[in-house]
Steps between C-alpha positions, in 0.01 A plus 500: 500500500229405249565208269475712182679833551504575126143496363573745224682395180880535529673777301654399166874450503527343844542149360765609247687681785500188714631289211782755432604516868499122550635406163769234495837625364598371159827353363791474744318731739268207581771409754397813696132401522339478847141406409404193703366326193827538319747418772267231632523321165880537505503355854275206421691433176834497677373268776357260237829508313685397813238225547584366145874526563480325831279236341767426236751440787243274665475290175880460496498379860212258437684367189812445712297312765289293251722197544762400752880552455427768243784735388307740275627803696785534746442515874626855525273622220206308647556676835498832325177446299335351809588814693398734223177311429385525866615856546334614176171334575481633856665841471466599134167340412258421783505813716564742205210353305257557782638849556466563132132407509453742787656781295294405200161433651475698823456840342229358273315324786516814708406726207814710566685669225819337625671394820633797709869459422518404129866571466581280802314206333691566174832516689430176672407325177804615300734419786345156516521438126863613468623330816303178428634465142860556607456245787353236269769560240766374746402151410656550156839618641561235770435778755161382630464423871515132577404489869127436448229763489508498881882568506571332838844574658757360554454368148482863373777635719832606344664177609265280296386755230805719438397651164253778420209255436349531841541882495276519193224344710563702809525843339272434208216348695540749783460781250194337333336463842543877550320546172217274626476714818465819287202342324348393831513860631313612186237228540432571870459876450308460173254250649436698811494850353389498137172313521191657337256693717270262691734199467555447874715210617180294527435555124851436383547217240657182634801541279568841649487347852728224386751747349489721814584199719757379236678837513489506881661155511775612266565800726547276806649186346744612232729707734600179670654356187652839405676499839610144444655588163668798659655288771623232269644747247685690782635160617611410155644845413644624835526180720235605755420164654122482528461133385850357572451264797862498635489879535168521678270507200231237413394389146151434640454874542482521121223234499295693760529825307444336160197300597345785695478649153469170311193347647286822502608534134301188413187683631614828346476325166174318585292780645475719185427186293225405745353851474496476119338154518228644729413761239502257205282249689236768578490621142478154343220409745334838445437539871656684795786320672370282782663595827672815368582639845610153626746487213638840596552363855657182355746710297598700804525186708719328237734804493517498884558125541764491226750688713496225764598211270863560407649219720266265303806472269744425784345209681813291445753756627489396863283783635327438841199273509269773638577708196426208272157464655414869468603533139338173405175615643528839324584319172174306520294788619575706188294248301182633668477841324593330170223251553254787555579640163473163318156430658389857403600446138314165490194658655509791252514258208206313640296814581534658158199661328582288195720189443869568552648590163779269398723751323876479481537720808254269682695190400822647643316597820368137537844361430636735766253373753589132437877558506516746786282280718738207449798721570330628816439142621868405452584826681312384803685176473850660508381727789496182713844467646546118482391494137719799418803319645444221246439708189712804574729586204344230285306535180176479696569856608580602138159359398320676789629853433450472128139394563459799720687755290395395150150401606461802725658763278570394136162353420316809638743716300408333175130541598586874538652520151184367339255684731651850509672488155205680341558796730828584328480326165297574188447124448418221748723199528368191327253293703577191293879529547442596862333160569803317341734710718310412815470125410871465424615702803265315741587149374872588463521647843347203677704251298816697583451559876270227634765229457746715695307424816582135446870554408530704820337232716737251331790712629615708204663814638431839350775719348688209351668507162464133421428169671590129453256307285515217756285712739184423290402860444539506119138431408353765724757756394443422134123561555568832665725601207235408250244694702719806507518506124121469468465792738750697286301421187195660662700816581634506140146495359415792734797696359381430140152620611652820635691563179183435288245697701639735763488851371556767772284814462152639528192387323473142628178330613333682789425284800477171307440298819226725639705573814392729777821681600635831384788387280244414235384859467581659161860619523774664302853620568368714783318198656136594556347813348371601849537348844172350619319509826487146629213360705563122500751217454399445137423851370441402131241238606334717766507844335325469158641738245815564690727428203319751282499764776879461553572514128296819467699659777203528738697403814805652671810651335381474139770738384855616580437803722876566569599439143701194591462143629277473807288248692292521816641433844241367742491421868646156589191356677181634339650644179378863529671731247770707663714653222620469150851360466718655223702213354816519286506389136755323286867573579845358445594547861351183642628298214852628544476456880408132444782449251769656727367335811513154329849579368610596853403161651613294202842674479555447873452128428800488278708725732503806272456725798602834349273471194221370726539803726474730200178326392371532855554873493331526160205303634463741795522800258226351280283438810556860623397642156203268496392596852534880430169493306306299758385778732315738260331700774151639531511774235254335254227428754239464621332337191156400399470118490150510358162650590657801676686286759846634559801334650856623581785374279760487780503340843766459769510307828324168567248565226774515234566191281874581535477487876339159478777377270770618740329320787479179300869536422572537868318171560738337250804651686352389836454146368863498376620615846279250684665227288834632619387496863392143461845414348686677777310315775509169314877508474528597863311187595704265280841657552515623854884465527552733201255749654673483840841565345375786290315670788831542689600745222193719528581873497437727798144614554602853409497403130140375475389788724659750261347320204155508670529871578579571132191296393281713735665815363413393142136448589479830680664688206246356255216587743609863499544485121130393474398809693722717298328433164380841380184603317517473118571869465845492673788274599653444847878470483490287823335206325800381293735567795292278729478229237881502464541486881261214535652298219859556621395395850351177365809423299726574796292272727574195274864613459547523875350152550729341241815684632424401858514130408802548274711676765406227749672243272192332359530398131209364289722208378568369854188292566122501458448736793730762348341464153151537645598819699635665182196379299277703734688812401490390134127476499474835675747651254274401205221709641738787586621512143147517373411775752806698394411484133136591577609787720719651227209455264264678742749783548525544119118521478511766773734721300301437183184634670329160499485443876279689749237445770247386239716330244677287757472143371876463430588614851242269660644201319859585605400560859308176524805306390726686727278429804488135406876485450557661841262257670662199335849620588388553862370139507832392366683676778283329766555163333871517441600681826211429735417137427852358570526695821158398609572126432843526662 
């Protein structure tokens, strides 16, 4: 396609129509907004609020530890605020803040009107805000978890934590992680499918690459901790012994699952920050990023290596020496891609067309480089097994991970606030106050955390409430406490700057840094006036006049051809336009779904099961109403996207963005089940006696064979249902019948499997083997429930005349999930029934 499809002046009224269609709701209806600029601000604001709240808890802890033998707070309260501080920083601030920046910045960088599932983003954000606020409030009611942000059993088992405190962590954080996964699905599909024409993967901004890898890591890492929380909550609530050693369980299983998530999470946090730093450095140096493609490879390499490091946290648990060597080597190897990025940033600063501008964003970037490099060096130190044995669980490790996390994420985040603030604010933040903010934060951080390396080497253990003054740690701890208050003073000045100068809205300075990427094009509530044709990595630098052309509507989709919200969907590799996606607008459905979903999990925590069940049903109803509008069909297409080029407004199959989202969701489910397979095999290796005793109670082979036959029948029924879809002019009565048959066969397959074990005398409370056997059916049952709801929804659309051989997206999504559920259940049958017999 030509670069300027619209050479003629645009008709009057198009701009006003775009503003009307994309207008932000006013008053209370602002809660229904789905514009990425609006909900992105909510998301970032909530994440920053949690940062401030967790920071207050940190100051209380540092005041308690300022001197030895201090009794400022009680031991029980200290354990609660210690747990809530770590949990809030990791789960409610760090990952959500990076995801918020993706929601906020990606559509602007990709010149898209919005991400492809705006209500999904809004749902995830409101669920996170509601769930996070309720979780944090537990610290005021003596209900906060007190087992540490890592929640190791047996400390968190019912025997040692009998109240509801631990349940708030398990159900609350498990729910918030589901919210993060919803955001990751949106980011993956949005990055791959809503880029502007010509923006191939090779021309994609570094931040978009970083967010794509970030979201992919969430998809594969977070299910492990979700499974861990499920197992521990089932153990606490129903006495299924996954972690109880004398009944065949193993508390180290929790550590394996938690750190399989926990160590990649460090890089999940770092990669987006690194992508943002790459873009700021290039702009401040006014030159193209040195080694752009090497940095992309380094980002991919970091994401890959990060999944091989989780035992890095378990060197002192008695694992085999060969494993120690492998994970030690992997922990040191991950420093290589990080080093590539650091050298690229230094080279870019040196190669600039003009001296590197020392603005507030630049200062935070330079501070990040200094702090993160020190944190990386201590990371290599603790990756060496002999050294780790000496400093494990001391304040040396506390210093190390704060240097990595605050240096690698918080300092870049403050650089982002000052650099991208003008994109969403009518006024820029103060440069003078910004320098004070940086100075206080940089000095305070190093005064606070540098001495902790020494206190750790002197033997001070982490996670302690107080310590004897005779140990000689008072001076170093007092210095750390003073530093923490200096750091807090810097953050306080930043808050004052925000109150004085941050004014969300249009009309701010246009491209004040003279950047080259698309987020600095003129924008309004509809994002860019038209979607440009991209020919390079820095389009604004390399395509003179691009901003004016876009603002005049001389590129693609300068209007609203369907009368609603749309954006272009392009091919995933070379970004060729494929169709125009019709996106939903503001609605109460996603907000109510978030409220009732949060209520469901939180009410379960306090054992109000009936009310929780009602909220769960209401959440499903809200989601069904929300989903009813999401398959509008092809009636309004094809449409002119500019210059006489027409595109369809509906697509099904592998070209559809909905199909891609379902496939990504299946990867999440597959990762969850792989974590289960690991858990099953791990407990088999550590508890062979429990396994041998349980295997004697295995049901006859007739039961799994019957279950397998029902799974095959379900797949066949849906295959015939696919063929039965009629043309738009008529309905085939066989379609709903086949959907019902397939769904019932799937439900019966899981029911037969459970009943076979039950009639054989196996009970999930007997031992770890029994619990794991029933857990397989539990995971399959989750998918079956989802398939059943989606099947009923698909049948309803059939009778409403919204399902046919062309308008088939709803059926495709349901059938994909059913095929996946059947495959997973078949693997479960082979594992539970075939593996014991094979090993026996």
